[in-house]
LOGU-749852 format. One record per atom (N, C-alpha, C): atom name; residue number from 1; residue in one letter; chain; x negated, y, z. Coordinates in Angstrom, 3 decimals, always signed. Example, Ala and Ser with C-alpha at 12.3 -4.5 7.8 and 13.67 -1.06 7.14 Angstrom:
REM residues 2
+------+------+------+-------+----------+----------+----------+
! name ! resi ! resn ! chain !        x !        y !        z !
+------+------+------+-------+----------+----------+----------+
!    N !    1 !    A !     A !  -13.190 !   -5.690 !   +7.800 !
!   CA !    1 !    A !     A !  -12.300 !   -4.500 !   +7.800 !
!    C !    1 !    A !     A !  -13.200 !   -3.300 !   +7.800 !
!    N !    2 !    S !     A !  -12.850 !   -2.250 !   +7.080 !
!   CA !    2 !    S !     A !  -13.670 !   -1.060 !   +7.140 !
!    C !    2 !    S !     A !  -12.900 !   +0.030 !   +7.870 !
+------+------+------+-------+----------+----------+----------+
REM end
This chain:
REM residues 99
+------+------+------+-------+----------+----------+----------+
! name ! resi ! resn ! chain !        x !        y !        z !
+------+------+------+-------+----------+----------+----------+
!    N !    1 !    M !     A !  -40.296 !  +14.572 !  +33.971 !
!   CA !    1 !    M !     A !  -39.063 !  +13.708 !  +33.571 !
!    C !    1 !    M !     A !  -38.175 !  +14.478 !  +32.427 !
!    N !    2 !    E !     A !  -38.012 !  +15.860 !  +32.877 !
!   CA !    2 !    E !     A !  -37.249 !  +16.657 !  +31.942 !
!    C !    2 !    E !     A !  -37.784 !  +16.855 !  +30.502 !
!    N !    3 !    E !     A !  -39.336 !  +16.883 !  +30.661 !
!   CA !    3 !    E !     A !  -40.098 !  +17.107 !  +29.545 !
!    C !    3 !    E !     A !  -39.805 !  +15.855 !  +28.485 !
!    N !    4 !    N !     A !  -39.718 !  +14.695 !  +29.048 !
!   CA !    4 !    N !     A !  -39.479 !  +13.623 !  +28.278 !
!    C !    4 !    N !     A !  -38.056 !  +13.633 !  +27.475 !
!    N !    5 !    K !     A !  -37.108 !  +14.062 !  +28.245 !
!   CA !    5 !    K !     A !  -35.742 !  +14.147 !  +27.609 !
!    C !    5 !    K !     A !  -35.839 !  +15.129 !  +26.551 !
!    N !    6 !    T !     A !  -36.452 !  +16.422 !  +26.753 !
!   CA !    6 !    T !     A !  -36.643 !  +17.326 !  +25.715 !
!    C !    6 !    T !     A !  -37.180 !  +16.733 !  +24.527 !
!    N !    7 !    K !     A !  -38.359 !  +16.033 !  +24.589 !
!   CA !    7 !    K !     A !  -39.120 !  +15.610 !  +23.634 !
!    C !    7 !    K !     A !  -38.218 !  +14.418 !  +22.893 !
!    N !    8 !    N !     A !  -37.467 !  +13.594 !  +23.651 !
!   CA !    8 !    N !     A !  -36.527 !  +12.648 !  +22.941 !
!    C !    8 !    N !     A !  -35.549 !  +13.256 !  +22.125 !
!    N !    9 !    N !     A !  -34.855 !  +14.275 !  +22.585 !
!   CA !    9 !    N !     A !  -33.917 !  +15.220 !  +21.833 !
!    C !    9 !    N !     A !  -34.429 !  +15.686 !  +20.621 !
!    N !   10 !    E !     A !  -35.615 !  +16.242 !  +20.579 !
!   CA !   10 !    E !     A !  -36.183 !  +16.782 !  +19.589 !
!    C !   10 !    E !     A !  -36.489 !  +15.864 !  +18.585 !
!    N !   11 !    S !     A !  -37.148 !  +14.652 !  +18.933 !
!   CA !   11 !    S !     A !  -37.384 !  +13.599 !  +18.064 !
!    C !   11 !    S !     A !  -36.169 !  +12.890 !  +17.373 !
!    N !   12 !    K !     A !  -35.016 !  +13.053 !  +17.951 !
!   CA !   12 !    K !     A !  -33.828 !  +12.451 !  +17.440 !
!    C !   12 !    K !     A !  -33.050 !  +13.321 !  +16.470 !
!    N !   13 !    K !     A !  -33.441 !  +14.682 !  +16.383 !
!   CA !   13 !    K !     A !  -32.882 !  +15.422 !  +15.428 !
!    C !   13 !    K !     A !  -33.289 !  +15.006 !  +14.084 !
!    N !   14 !    L !     A !  -32.251 !  +15.063 !  +13.164 !
!   CA !   14 !    L !     A !  -32.507 !  +14.530 !  +11.856 !
!    C !   14 !    L !     A !  -32.945 !  +15.781 !  +10.858 !
!    N !   15 !    T !     A !  -33.669 !  +15.344 !   +9.961 !
!   CA !   15 !    T !     A !  -34.066 !  +16.375 !   +8.870 !
!    C !   15 !    T !     A !  -32.888 !  +16.760 !   +7.901 !
!    N !   16 !    Y !     A !  -33.003 !  +17.608 !   +7.110 !
!   CA !   16 !    Y !     A !  -32.030 !  +18.055 !   +6.121 !
!    C !   16 !    Y !     A !  -31.919 !  +16.873 !   +5.008 !
!    N !   17 !    E !     A !  -33.123 !  +16.293 !   +4.758 !
!   CA !   17 !    E !     A !  -33.025 !  +15.158 !   +3.905 !
!    C !   17 !    E !     A !  -32.179 !  +13.961 !   +4.453 !
!    N !   18 !    Q !     A !  -32.577 !  +13.733 !   +5.683 !
!   CA !   18 !    Q !     A !  -31.981 !  +12.517 !   +6.258 !
!    C !   18 !    Q !     A !  -30.432 !  +12.682 !   +6.521 !
!    N !   19 !    L !     A !  -29.906 !  +13.958 !   +6.769 !
!   CA !   19 !    L !     A !  -28.626 !  +14.309 !   +6.945 !
!    C !   19 !    L !     A !  -27.926 !  +14.126 !   +5.579 !
!    N !   20 !    N !     A !  -28.524 !  +14.525 !   +4.491 !
!   CA !   20 !    N !     A !  -28.167 !  +14.613 !   +3.135 !
!    C !   20 !    N !     A !  -27.902 !  +13.058 !   +2.551 !
!    N !   21 !    Q !     A !  -28.871 !  +12.377 !   +2.882 !
!   CA !   21 !    Q !     A !  -28.937 !  +10.925 !   +2.597 !
!    C !   21 !    Q !     A !  -27.578 !  +10.321 !   +3.356 !
!    N !   22 !    A !     A !  -27.508 !  +10.678 !   +4.493 !
!   CA !   22 !    A !     A !  -26.342 !   +9.989 !   +5.356 !
!    C !   22 !    A !     A !  -24.953 !  +10.353 !   +4.728 !
!    N !   23 !    A !     A !  -24.955 !  +11.697 !   +4.511 !
!   CA !   23 !    A !     A !  -23.653 !  +12.221 !   +3.798 !
!    C !   23 !    A !     A !  -23.389 !  +11.542 !   +2.457 !
!    N !   24 !    Q !     A !  -24.426 !  +11.277 !   +1.757 !
!   CA !   24 !    Q !     A !  -24.228 !  +10.505 !   +0.457 !
!    C !   24 !    Q !     A !  -23.869 !   +9.153 !   +0.443 !
!    N !   25 !    Q !     A !  -24.452 !   +8.537 !   +1.554 !
!   CA !   25 !    Q !     A !  -23.877 !   +7.007 !   +1.932 !
!    C !   25 !    Q !     A !  -22.496 !   +7.065 !   +2.440 !
!    N !   26 !    I !     A !  -22.057 !   +8.062 !   +3.264 !
!   CA !   26 !    I !     A !  -20.684 !   +8.132 !   +3.683 !
!    C !   26 !    I !     A !  -19.802 !   +8.474 !   +2.554 !
!    N !   27 !    S !     A !  -20.213 !   +9.245 !   +1.595 !
!   CA !   27 !    S !     A !  -19.322 !   +9.589 !   +0.476 !
!    C !   27 !    S !     A !  -19.232 !   +8.332 !   -0.475 !
!    N !   28 !    Q !     A !  -20.360 !   +7.490 !   -0.657 !
!   CA !   28 !    Q !     A !  -20.255 !   +6.390 !   -1.365 !
!    C !   28 !    Q !     A !  -19.209 !   +5.423 !   -0.614 !
!    N !   29 !    Q !     A !  -19.355 !   +5.186 !   +0.533 !
!   CA !   29 !    Q !     A !  -18.555 !   +4.293 !   +1.312 !
!    C !   29 !    Q !     A !  -17.034 !   +4.710 !   +1.143 !
!    N !   30 !    A !     A !  -16.762 !   +5.894 !   +1.257 !
!   CA !   30 !    A !     A !  -15.517 !   +6.329 !   +1.192 !
!    C !   30 !    A !     A !  -14.993 !   +6.180 !   -0.323 !
!    N !   31 !    E !     A !  -15.625 !   +6.365 !   -1.212 !
!   CA !   31 !    E !     A !  -15.234 !   +6.225 !   -2.814 !
!    C !   31 !    E !     A !  -14.902 !   +4.612 !   -2.834 !
!    N !   32 !    A !     A !  -15.869 !   +3.814 !   -2.220 !
!   CA !   32 !    A !     A !  -15.631 !   +2.444 !   -2.385 !
!    C !   32 !    A !     A !  -14.412 !   +1.852 !   -1.717 !
!    N !   33 !    L !     A !  -14.095 !   +2.432 !   -0.507 !
!   CA !   33 !    L !     A !  -12.947 !   +2.219 !   +0.213 !
!    C !   33 !    L !     A !  -11.606 !   +2.675 !   -0.597 !
!    N !   34 !    Y !     A !  -11.693 !   +3.901 !   -1.053 !
!   CA !   34 !    Y !     A !  -10.662 !   +4.463 !   -1.911 !
!    C !   34 !    Y !     A !  -10.207 !   +3.537 !   -3.069 !
!    N !   35 !    K !     A !  -11.278 !   +2.953 !   -3.866 !
!   CA !   35 !    K !     A !  -11.091 !   +2.044 !   -4.881 !
!    C !   35 !    K !     A !  -10.385 !   +0.897 !   -4.381 !
!    N !   36 !    E !     A !  -10.877 !   +0.314 !   -3.293 !
!   CA !   36 !    E !     A !  -10.404 !   -0.987 !   -2.928 !
!    C !   36 !    E !     A !   -8.877 !   -0.733 !   -2.351 !
!    N !   37 !    N !     A !   -8.766 !   +0.381 !   -1.778 !
!   CA !   37 !    N !     A !   -7.141 !   +0.646 !   -1.468 !
!    C !   37 !    N !     A !   -6.355 !   +0.818 !   -2.583 !
!    N !   38 !    Q !     A !   -6.625 !   +1.433 !   -3.678 !
!   CA !   38 !    Q !     A !   -6.024 !   +1.461 !   -4.836 !
!    C !   38 !    Q !     A !   -5.715 !   +0.046 !   -5.514 !
!    N !   39 !    Q !     A !   -6.821 !   -0.773 !   -5.610 !
!   CA !   39 !    Q !     A !   -6.549 !   -2.121 !   -6.021 !
!    C !   39 !    Q !     A !   -5.526 !   -2.998 !   -5.035 !
!    N !   40 !    L !     A !   -5.644 !   -2.682 !   -3.865 !
!   CA !   40 !    L !     A !   -4.668 !   -3.495 !   -2.988 !
!    C !   40 !    L !     A !   -3.332 !   -3.119 !   -3.103 !
!    N !   41 !    R !     A !   -3.050 !   -1.555 !   -3.471 !
!   CA !   41 !    R !     A !   -1.996 !   -1.064 !   -3.619 !
!    C !   41 !    R !     A !   -1.086 !   -1.559 !   -4.920 !
!    N !   42 !    E !     A !   -2.110 !   -1.722 !   -5.881 !
!   CA !   42 !    E !     A !   -1.601 !   -2.342 !   -7.329 !
!    C !   42 !    E !     A !   -1.222 !   -3.744 !   -6.942 !
!    N !   43 !    T !     A !   -2.036 !   -4.482 !   -6.399 !
!   CA !   43 !    T !     A !   -1.623 !   -6.026 !   -5.995 !
!    C !   43 !    T !     A !   -0.328 !   -6.034 !   -5.164 !
!    N !   44 !    L !     A !   -0.274 !   -5.180 !   -4.239 !
!   CA !   44 !    L !     A !   +1.024 !   -5.346 !   -3.440 !
!    C !   44 !    L !     A !   +2.292 !   -4.853 !   -4.252 !
!    N !   45 !    N !     A !   +2.093 !   -3.971 !   -5.204 !
!   CA !   45 !    N !     A !   +3.309 !   -3.635 !   -5.896 !
!    C !   45 !    N !     A !   +3.536 !   -4.757 !   -6.886 !
!    N !   46 !    R !     A !   +2.574 !   -5.380 !   -7.489 !
!   CA !   46 !    R !     A !   +2.713 !   -6.474 !   -8.309 !
!    C !   46 !    R !     A !   +3.602 !   -7.664 !   -7.615 !
!    N !   47 !    I !     A !   +3.043 !   -7.945 !   -6.483 !
!   CA !   47 !    I !     A !   +3.708 !   -9.015 !   -5.611 !
!    C !   47 !    I !     A !   +5.267 !   -8.665 !   -5.241 !
!    N !   48 !    S !     A !   +5.296 !   -7.412 !   -4.905 !
!   CA !   48 !    S !     A !   +6.643 !   -6.743 !   -4.438 !
!    C !   48 !    S !     A !   +7.579 !   -7.130 !   -5.723 !
!    N !   49 !    I !     A !   +7.245 !   -6.718 !   -6.812 !
!   CA !   49 !    I !     A !   +7.919 !   -7.007 !   -8.125 !
!    C !   49 !    I !     A !   +8.357 !   -8.446 !   -8.266 !
!    N !   50 !    Q !     A !   +7.252 !   -9.259 !   -8.196 !
!   CA !   50 !    Q !     A !   +7.397 !  -10.774 !   -8.240 !
!    C !   50 !    Q !     A !   +8.515 !  -11.265 !   -7.311 !
!    N !   51 !    N !     A !   +8.416 !  -10.784 !   -6.036 !
!   CA !   51 !    N !     A !   +9.252 !  -11.296 !   -5.016 !
!    C !   51 !    N !     A !  +10.670 !  -10.878 !   -5.279 !
!    N !   52 !    G !     A !  +10.830 !   -9.631 !   -6.056 !
!   CA !   52 !    G !     A !  +12.189 !   -9.126 !   -6.359 !
!    C !   52 !    G !     A !  +12.792 !   -9.884 !   -7.498 !
!    N !   53 !    Y !     A !  +12.015 !  -10.380 !   -8.329 !
!   CA !   53 !    Y !     A !  +12.528 !  -11.144 !   -9.442 !
!    C !   53 !    Y !     A !  +12.785 !  -12.626 !   -8.787 !
!    N !   54 !    T !     A !  +12.007 !  -13.114 !   -8.056 !
!   CA !   54 !    T !     A !  +12.348 !  -14.461 !   -7.500 !
!    C !   54 !    T !     A !  +13.711 !  -14.341 !   -6.355 !
!    N !   55 !    E !     A !  +13.798 !  -13.227 !   -5.807 !
!   CA !   55 !    E !     A !  +14.941 !  -12.939 !   -5.052 !
!    C !   55 !    E !     A !  +16.216 !  -12.996 !   -5.939 !
!    N !   56 !    L !     A !  +16.036 !  -12.302 !   -6.973 !
!   CA !   56 !    L !     A !  +17.291 !  -12.167 !   -8.042 !
!    C !   56 !    L !     A !  +17.578 !  -13.676 !   -8.538 !
!    N !   57 !    G !     A !  +16.600 !  -14.378 !   -8.950 !
!   CA !   57 !    G !     A !  +16.857 !  -15.862 !   -9.360 !
!    C !   57 !    G !     A !  +17.619 !  -16.661 !   -8.484 !
!    N !   58 !    F !     A !  +17.217 !  -16.442 !   -7.095 !
!   CA !   58 !    F !     A !  +18.114 !  -17.151 !   -6.052 !
!    C !   58 !    F !     A !  +19.383 !  -16.673 !   -6.034 !
!    N !   59 !    K !     A !  +19.645 !  -15.316 !   -6.044 !
!   CA !   59 !    K !     A !  +20.958 !  -14.840 !   -6.065 !
!    C !   59 !    K !     A !  +21.793 !  -15.421 !   -7.193 !
!    N !   60 !    F !     A !  +21.351 !  -15.508 !   -8.437 !
!   CA !   60 !    F !     A !  +21.871 !  -16.033 !   -9.604 !
!    C !   60 !    F !     A !  +22.224 !  -17.491 !   -9.257 !
!    N !   61 !    K !     A !  +21.355 !  -18.251 !   -8.453 !
!   CA !   61 !    K !     A !  +21.668 !  -19.634 !   -8.248 !
!    C !   61 !    K !     A !  +22.764 !  -19.776 !   -7.366 !
!    N !   62 !    V !     A !  +22.891 !  -18.879 !   -6.524 !
!   CA !   62 !    V !     A !  +24.148 !  -18.746 !   -5.496 !
!    C !   62 !    V !     A !  +25.306 !  -18.702 !   -6.159 !
!    N !   63 !    V !     A !  +25.386 !  -17.799 !   -7.206 !
!   CA !   63 !    V !     A !  +26.676 !  -17.616 !   -8.082 !
!    C !   63 !    V !     A !  +26.849 !  -18.747 !   -8.814 !
!    N !   64 !    E !     A !  +25.877 !  -19.371 !   -9.397 !
!   CA !   64 !    E !     A !  +26.009 !  -20.536 !  -10.314 !
!    C !   64 !    E !     A !  +26.593 !  -21.857 !   -9.418 !
!    N !   65 !    N !     A !  +26.149 !  -21.829 !   -8.196 !
!   CA !   65 !    N !     A !  +26.705 !  -22.688 !   -7.260 !
!    C !   65 !    N !     A !  +27.680 !  -22.247 !   -6.343 !
!    N !   66 !    S !     A !  +28.671 !  -21.409 !   -6.639 !
!   CA !   66 !    S !     A !  +29.159 !  -20.871 !   -5.641 !
!    C !   66 !    S !     A !  +30.492 !  -21.738 !   -5.028 !
!    N !   67 !    T !     A !  +30.595 !  -22.795 !   -5.481 !
!   CA !   67 !    T !     A !  +31.525 !  -23.675 !   -4.641 !
!    C !   67 !    T !     A !  +30.866 !  -24.129 !   -3.350 !
!    N !   68 !    M !     A !  +29.622 !  -24.065 !   -3.305 !
!   CA !   68 !    M !     A !  +28.703 !  -24.647 !   -2.091 !
!    C !   68 !    M !     A !  +28.547 !  -23.629 !   -1.140 !
!    N !   69 !    F !     A !  +29.184 !  -22.383 !   -1.342 !
!   CA !   69 !    F !     A !  +28.997 !  -21.219 !   -0.330 !
!    C !   69 !    F !     A !  +30.366 !  -20.668 !   -0.004 !
!    N !   70 !    P !     A !  +30.248 !  -19.965 !   +1.121 !
!   CA !   70 !    P !     A !  +31.511 !  -19.302 !   +1.412 !
!    C !   70 !    P !     A !  +31.895 !  -18.119 !   +0.614 !
!    N !   71 !    K !     A !  +33.180 !  -17.804 !   +0.216 !
!   CA !   71 !    K !     A !  +33.531 !  -16.954 !   -0.708 !
!    C !   71 !    K !     A !  +33.043 !  -15.400 !   -0.385 !
!    N !   72 !    E !     A !  +32.982 !  -15.066 !   +0.830 !
!   CA !   72 !    E !     A !  +32.436 !  -13.755 !   +1.257 !
!    C !   72 !    E !     A !  +30.883 !  -13.614 !   +0.819 !
!    N !   73 !    F !     A !  +30.373 !  -14.731 !   +1.102 !
!   CA !   73 !    F !     A !  +28.670 !  -14.654 !   +0.908 !
!    C !   73 !    F !     A !  +28.621 !  -14.512 !   -0.667 !
!    N !   74 !    V !     A !  +29.304 !  -15.361 !   -1.528 !
!   CA !   74 !    V !     A !  +29.109 !  -15.175 !   -2.809 !
!    C !   74 !    V !     A !  +29.486 !  -13.771 !   -3.416 !
!    N !   75 !    E !     A !  +30.671 !  -13.275 !   -2.854 !
!   CA !   75 !    E !     A !  +30.916 !  -11.863 !   -3.300 !
!    C !   75 !    E !     A !  +29.855 !  -10.840 !   -2.879 !
!    N !   76 !    R !     A !  +29.373 !  -10.953 !   -1.635 !
!   CA !   76 !    R !     A !  +28.229 !  -10.098 !   -1.145 !
!    C !   76 !    R !     A !  +26.968 !  -10.152 !   -2.141 !
!    N !   77 !    T !     A !  +26.718 !  -11.548 !   -2.609 !
!   CA !   77 !    T !     A !  +25.556 !  -11.724 !   -3.442 !
!    C !   77 !    T !     A !  +25.865 !  -11.037 !   -4.770 !
!    N !   78 !    I !     A !  +26.918 !  -11.200 !   -5.340 !
!   CA !   78 !    I !     A !  +27.327 !  -10.640 !   -6.629 !
!    C !   78 !    I !     A !  +27.112 !   -9.048 !   -6.631 !
!    N !   79 !    A !     A !  +27.557 !   -8.403 !   -5.441 !
!   CA !   79 !    A !     A !  +27.439 !   -7.113 !   -5.215 !
!    C !   79 !    A !     A !  +25.995 !   -6.587 !   -5.155 !
!    N !   80 !    E !     A !  +25.057 !   -7.467 !   -4.447 !
!   CA !   80 !    E !     A !  +23.615 !   -7.133 !   -4.476 !
!    C !   80 !    E !     A !  +23.076 !   -7.312 !   -5.817 !
!    N !   81 !    I !     A !  +23.570 !   -8.271 !   -6.642 !
!   CA !   81 !    I !     A !  +22.950 !   -8.299 !   -8.047 !
!    C !   81 !    I !     A !  +23.338 !   -7.243 !   -8.843 !
!    N !   82 !    V !     A !  +24.563 !   -6.846 !   -8.774 !
!   CA !   82 !    V !     A !  +24.877 !   -5.498 !   -9.464 !
!    C !   82 !    V !     A !  +24.140 !   -4.406 !   -9.025 !
!    N !   83 !    D !     A !  +24.087 !   -4.163 !   -7.660 !
!   CA !   83 !    D !     A !  +23.258 !   -3.089 !   -7.184 !
!    C !   83 !    D !     A !  +21.849 !   -3.244 !   -7.673 !
!    N !   84 !    T !     A !  +21.291 !   -4.353 !   -7.816 !
!   CA !   84 !    T !     A !  +19.856 !   -4.395 !   -8.284 !
!    C !   84 !    T !     A !  +19.634 !   -4.092 !   -9.611 !
!    N !   85 !    M !     A !  +20.633 !   -4.474 !  -10.354 !
!   CA !   85 !    M !     A !  +20.681 !   -4.371 !  -11.858 !
!    C !   85 !    M !     A !  +21.145 !   -3.004 !  -12.320 !
!    N !   86 !    T !     A !  +21.788 !   -2.355 !  -11.653 !
!   CA !   86 !    T !     A !  +22.283 !   -0.972 !  -11.867 !
!    C !   86 !    T !     A !  +21.025 !   +0.083 !  -11.840 !
!    N !   87 !    V !     A !  +21.121 !   +0.744 !  -12.966 !
!   CA !   87 !    V !     A !  +19.999 !   +1.843 !  -13.238 !
!    C !   87 !    V !     A !  +20.400 !   +2.999 !  -12.474 !
!    N !   88 !    T !     A !  +19.483 !   +3.644 !  -11.739 !
!   CA !   88 !    T !     A !  +19.719 !   +4.930 !  -10.958 !
!    C !   88 !    T !     A !  +18.984 !   +5.841 !  -11.615 !
!    N !   89 !    N !     A !  +19.536 !   +7.069 !  -11.684 !
!   CA !   89 !    N !     A !  +18.842 !   +8.239 !  -12.446 !
!    C !   89 !    N !     A !  +17.975 !   +8.953 !  -11.201 !
!    N !   90 !    E !     A !  +17.905 !   +8.465 !  -10.193 !
!   CA !   90 !    E !     A !  +16.984 !   +9.174 !   -9.136 !
!    C !   90 !    E !     A !  +15.661 !   +8.913 !   -9.569 !
!    N !   91 !    E !     A !  +14.793 !   +9.993 !   -9.514 !
!   CA !   91 !    E !     A !  +13.417 !   +9.963 !   -9.739 !
!    C !   91 !    E !     A !  +12.655 !   +9.663 !   -8.383 !
!    N !   92 !    P !     A !  +11.704 !   +8.968 !   -8.242 !
!   CA !   92 !    P !     A !  +10.856 !   +8.786 !   -7.007 !
!    C !   92 !    P !     A !  +10.252 !   +9.996 !   -6.732 !
!    N !   93 !    E !     A !  +10.196 !  +10.336 !   -5.371 !
!   CA !   93 !    E !     A !   +9.353 !  +11.446 !   -4.969 !
!    C !   93 !    E !     A !   +7.994 !  +11.274 !   -5.165 !
!    N !   94 !    T !     A !   +7.234 !  +12.312 !   -5.540 !
!   CA !   94 !    T !     A !   +5.834 !  +12.311 !   -5.594 !
!    C !   94 !    T !     A !   +5.098 !  +13.093 !   -4.441 !
!    N !   95 !    I !     A !   +4.012 !  +12.848 !   -4.201 !
!   CA !   95 !    I !     A !   +3.311 !  +13.448 !   -3.138 !
!    C !   95 !    I !     A !   +3.357 !  +15.030 !   -3.242 !
!    N !   96 !    E !     A !   +3.370 !  +15.519 !   -4.456 !
!   CA !   96 !    E !     A !   +3.539 !  +16.870 !   -4.706 !
!    C !   96 !    E !     A !   +4.836 !  +17.462 !   -4.406 !
!    N !   97 !    D !     A !   +5.873 !  +16.756 !   -4.515 !
!   CA !   97 !    D !     A !   +7.379 !  +16.996 !   -4.207 !
!    C !   97 !    D !     A !   +7.384 !  +17.183 !   -2.659 !
!    N !   98 !    K !     A !   +6.711 !  +16.374 !   -1.861 !
!   CA !   98 !    K !     A !   +6.870 !  +16.551 !   -0.477 !
!    C !   98 !    K !     A !   +6.179 !  +17.691 !   +0.093 !
!    N !   99 !    K !     A !   +5.211 !  +18.326 !   -0.642 !
!   CA !   99 !    K !     A !   +4.457 !  +19.421 !   -0.033 !
!    C !   99 !    K !     A !   +5.342 !  +20.771 !   -0.137 !
+------+------+------+-------+----------+----------+----------+
REM end
């Protein structure tokens, strides 16, 4: 019985070519996943920007129709618009800066 286990273990060992092929397949899968990740990040950033513009448009509508909203809400909305449209000099951190 132990001879069968030994023979099975020996027959399950992969050759160098098989290991090399498996490594290449894994590498190709990793590259494909990386590219997909980059595309999804770009799509997410684009949608995030679109949402920001949509939100800003709604905030301007609140200011245009300020008589329909409480004064505090309109003032807070105006402050948010100013904050959104104010340019900051801060540079976003890059991965290299964090290291």
